[in-house]
C-alpha positions in Angstrom: 0.1 0.0 0.1 1.4 3.4 -1.0 2.5 5.5 2.1 0.5 8.6 3.1 3.5 10.4 4.6 6.7 11.3 2.8 9.6 8.8 2.9 12.6 9.7 4.9 15.7 9.1 2.6 19.3 9.5 3.5 22.1 9.9 0.9 25.4 8.8 2.5 29.0 9.0 1.8 32.1 8.5 3.9 32.4 12.1 5.2 28.9 13.5 4.2 30.1 16.4 2.1 30.2 16.7 -1.7 29.2 13.3 -3.0 26.3 12.8 -0.6 25.0 16.3 -1.6 25.3 15.4 -5.4 23.5 12.2 -4.6 20.8 14.1 -2.8 20.1 16.2 -5.7 20.0 13.3 -8.1 17.7 11.4 -5.7 15.3 14.3 -5.4 15.1 14.5 -9.2 14.5 10.8 -9.5 11.9 10.7 -6.8 10.0 13.6 -8.4 10.2 11.8 -11.8 8.5 8.6 -10.3 6.0 10.7 -8.3 7.3 9.8 -4.7 7.0 12.2 -1.9 10.2 12.2 0.2 12.4 14.2 2.6 15.8 13.7 1.4 18.9 14.4 3.6 22.6 14.0 3.0 25.0 12.9 5.7 28.1 10.9 6.6 28.0 7.2 7.6 28.7 8.0 11.3 25.8 10.3 11.6 23.5 8.0 9.6 24.1 5.2 12.2 21.9 7.2 14.7 19.1 7.8 12.3 16.2 5.5 11.2 15.4 6.4 7.6 13.1 4.5 5.3 15.8 4.3 2.5 19.6 4.8 2.4 21.4 5.5 -0.8 25.1 5.3 -0.8 28.3 4.3 -2.6 28.7 0.6 -3.3 31.9 0.7 -1.2 30.0 1.7 1.9 27.1 -0.7 1.4 28.3 -3.2 4.2 28.5 -0.2 6.6 24.9 0.9 5.9 23.1 -2.4 5.2 21.2 -2.4 8.5 20.2 1.3 8.6 16.9 1.0 6.7 14.4 -1.4 5.0 15.7 -0.2 1.7 19.4 0.2 1.0 20.6 1.1 -2.5 24.2 1.1 -3.7 25.0 3.7 -6.4 28.1 4.0 -8.4 27.2 6.9 -10.7 25.8 9.7 -8.6 24.5 11.5 -11.7 22.5 8.6 -13.2 19.1 9.9 -12.5 17.3 7.5 -14.7 19.2 4.4 -13.2 18.4 5.6 -9.7 14.7 6.2 -10.6 14.5 2.6 -11.8 16.2 1.2 -8.8 13.9 3.2 -6.4 10.8 2.3 -8.4 11.7 -1.4 -8.0 12.8 -1.5 -4.4 9.9 0.8 -3.2 7.5 -1.3 -5.1 8.9 -4.4 -3.2 8.1 -2.6 0.1 4.5 -1.8 -1.1 5.4 1.9 -0.9 4.3 2.8 -4.5 
């Protein structure tokens, strides 16, 4: 069943600076394209550990570090691939019944 409230999504990188911000902007565009309402925040891995988001998106090299932070964890290699991220989000959010 689709969610009535916006999803809480974290974009994560090792230090929470540039790459997580770029990924945040890409995620916001991808979510808008698939019609999903979400609050997207960028952060570092250490800070993310204290949060309980619905979705975490991060670099593939950090997947093991973030695997248990959310029901949906996506590994991304190309932070600018909006279409690829939209497809992954559509698939994984659909699996959760959130679309």
